[in-house]
C-alpha positions in Angstrom: 127.7 -98.1 142.8 126.3 -94.7 142.9 127.5 -91.7 139.8 128.8 -89.8 143.0 130.9 -92.5 144.5 132.9 -93.1 140.6 133.5 -88.9 140.7 135.2 -89.6 144.1 132.0 -88.2 146.0 132.1 -90.1 150.2 128.4 -90.1 152.0 127.9 -87.3 153.9 124.9 -87.9 156.1 121.4 -89.6 155.9 118.4 -87.4 156.5 115.0 -89.0 157.5 113.0 -86.7 155.0 114.2 -85.5 151.0 112.9 -82.2 152.1 115.7 -82.4 154.8 118.2 -83.0 152.9 117.7 -80.7 149.5 117.4 -77.9 152.7 120.9 -79.0 153.9 122.4 -79.2 150.3 120.8 -75.6 149.4 123.0 -74.6 153.1 126.2 -76.3 151.4 126.1 -75.3 148.3 125.6 -71.6 149.9 128.6 -72.1 151.6 130.4 -73.1 148.1 130.3 -76.3 148.7 129.6 -78.7 146.0 127.3 -81.7 147.3 124.4 -84.3 144.9 121.6 -85.4 147.3 120.7 -89.2 146.1 117.0 -90.1 147.2 117.1 -93.4 149.5 113.7 -95.5 150.0 115.1 -99.1 150.9 112.6 -101.0 152.3 110.0 -99.5 149.4 107.5 -97.5 151.8 107.6 -94.6 149.5 104.6 -95.2 147.8 102.9 -96.5 150.7 103.9 -93.4 153.1 104.9 -90.9 151.2 108.2 -90.8 153.6 111.7 -91.5 151.5 115.5 -90.8 153.1 117.9 -88.8 150.9 121.6 -89.2 151.5 124.0 -86.4 150.5 127.0 -86.8 148.7 129.9 -85.0 149.2 134.0 -84.7 148.3 136.3 -86.2 150.5 138.3 -83.1 150.7 135.0 -80.9 151.7 133.6 -84.0 154.8 135.6 -82.1 157.6 133.6 -78.1 156.8 130.6 -79.9 155.1 130.5 -82.4 159.4 130.6 -78.5 160.4 128.5 -77.5 158.4 125.5 -79.6 159.1 125.9 -80.0 162.7 125.9 -75.8 162.9 123.1 -76.2 161.1 120.7 -78.8 162.8 122.1 -76.7 166.5 120.6 -73.5 165.6 116.9 -76.4 164.5 117.4 -76.9 168.4 117.3 -74.1 170.2 114.6 -70.9 169.1 112.5 -71.8 167.5 110.1 -68.9 167.1 112.6 -68.0 164.2 112.4 -69.6 161.0 115.9 -71.8 160.5 117.8 -70.4 157.3 118.3 -74.0 156.5 114.6 -74.8 155.9 113.4 -73.8 152.2 111.5 -71.2 151.8 107.3 -71.9 151.5 104.9 -69.7 149.7 102.5 -68.3 153.5 99.7 -69.7 151.4 101.3 -73.2 150.9 102.4 -73.7 155.0 98.1 -72.0 155.8 96.6 -74.6 153.9 99.3 -77.5 155.3 98.7 -76.3 158.5 94.3 -76.4 157.8 94.7 -79.3 157.2 96.7 -80.9 160.4 94.4 -78.9 162.0 91.6 -80.8 160.3 93.1 -84.3 160.8 93.9 -83.8 164.9 90.1 -82.2 165.3 88.4 -85.4 163.2 90.1 -87.8 165.4 89.9 -85.9 168.4 86.3 -85.5 167.4 85.6 -89.6 166.4 87.6 -90.9 170.0 85.4 -88.2 172.0 82.2 -88.7 170.3 82.4 -93.1 171.8 80.4 -93.1 173.8 77.3 -91.7 171.7 78.6 -93.7 169.1 78.5 -96.6 171.6 74.9 -95.6 172.9 73.3 -95.6 169.4 74.8 -98.7 168.2 74.0 -101.2 171.0 70.1 -99.1 171.0 69.8 -100.3 167.3 71.8 -103.8 167.1 70.8 -105.4 170.7 67.2 -106.6 168.4 69.1 -107.7 165.6 72.8 -109.0 166.3 73.0 -112.1 169.2 74.1 -110.7 172.3 78.1 -112.6 172.2 78.9 -110.2 168.8 76.7 -107.4 169.6 80.0 -106.1 172.1 82.3 -107.4 168.7 79.6 -106.1 166.6 80.1 -102.4 168.3 83.7 -101.9 169.0 86.1 -103.3 166.2 84.2 -100.8 163.5 85.0 -98.1 165.7 88.8 -99.6 167.0 88.9 -99.4 163.2 88.5 -96.5 161.9 89.9 -95.2 165.3 93.6 -95.9 164.2 93.4 -94.9 160.7 92.0 -91.4 161.8 94.6 -91.7 164.9 97.3 -92.6 161.6 96.7 -90.4 158.9 96.3 -86.8 161.6 100.4 -88.5 163.4 101.6 -89.1 159.7 100.8 -85.6 158.2 103.3 -83.4 157.4 104.8 -80.3 158.3 104.1 -77.9 155.4 107.7 -76.5 155.8 110.3 -79.2 156.4 107.4 -81.8 154.8 108.9 -84.7 157.9 106.0 -85.5 160.2 104.7 -82.8 162.3 103.9 -85.3 165.6 106.6 -87.8 165.6 110.3 -88.2 165.0 112.6 -90.7 165.7 109.5 -93.2 166.6 108.8 -91.0 169.2 104.9 -89.6 168.5 103.6 -86.8 170.3 99.9 -86.3 169.2 99.4 -82.7 171.8 102.5 -81.0 170.1 101.7 -78.0 169.0 105.6 -77.4 167.2 106.8 -79.3 164.4 109.4 -81.7 166.2 111.8 -81.4 163.4 111.7 -77.8 162.5 109.7 -75.6 165.1 106.6 -74.7 162.9 103.8 -73.5 165.5 100.8 -75.1 164.5 99.3 -72.1 164.4 101.6 -70.3 162.8 99.0 -69.5 159.9 97.0 -67.4 162.6 100.0 -65.1 163.6 100.5 -64.0 159.8 99.4 -61.2 157.5 96.6 -62.6 155.5 
């Protein structure tokens, strides 16, 4: 039994990332509702992926007020993405700039690898056709490229938003590699370009 359950708290909601749960808890505490955040990693993947979910607990008598507040915050998040959602913790502009720069670099690497494939294939075939038997030449050229492209693409897709801490381009299992805004908090990909230096 968790300490929060022993104190009479009940689970309010589950959040896909710990930063999102902490932001919700800050909104609840600002409204005068005491709560507790518990990090969850039921599959044991947090060390491998860097992702961990969290659950927010509140006192039984505060559940309806807390749920209404969380629902209002989520509705704000789905609304106008150009204004900063007040539920997200304030993050220093230089941290956001570094995070967005890293995100763009990962995407750029993925696209360079993808569009560089014809050059790679031509050079690999030219160099290896006299060294590798014909029946394995295709596998010898394509397999390393496919492994590299999957690894680089996964790394780009799993990049986290520097503001909310969730994956920037993956939400509820849907991957949108072209997105120009965080699918969770709406942070624009070029937000650091418009901010004063």
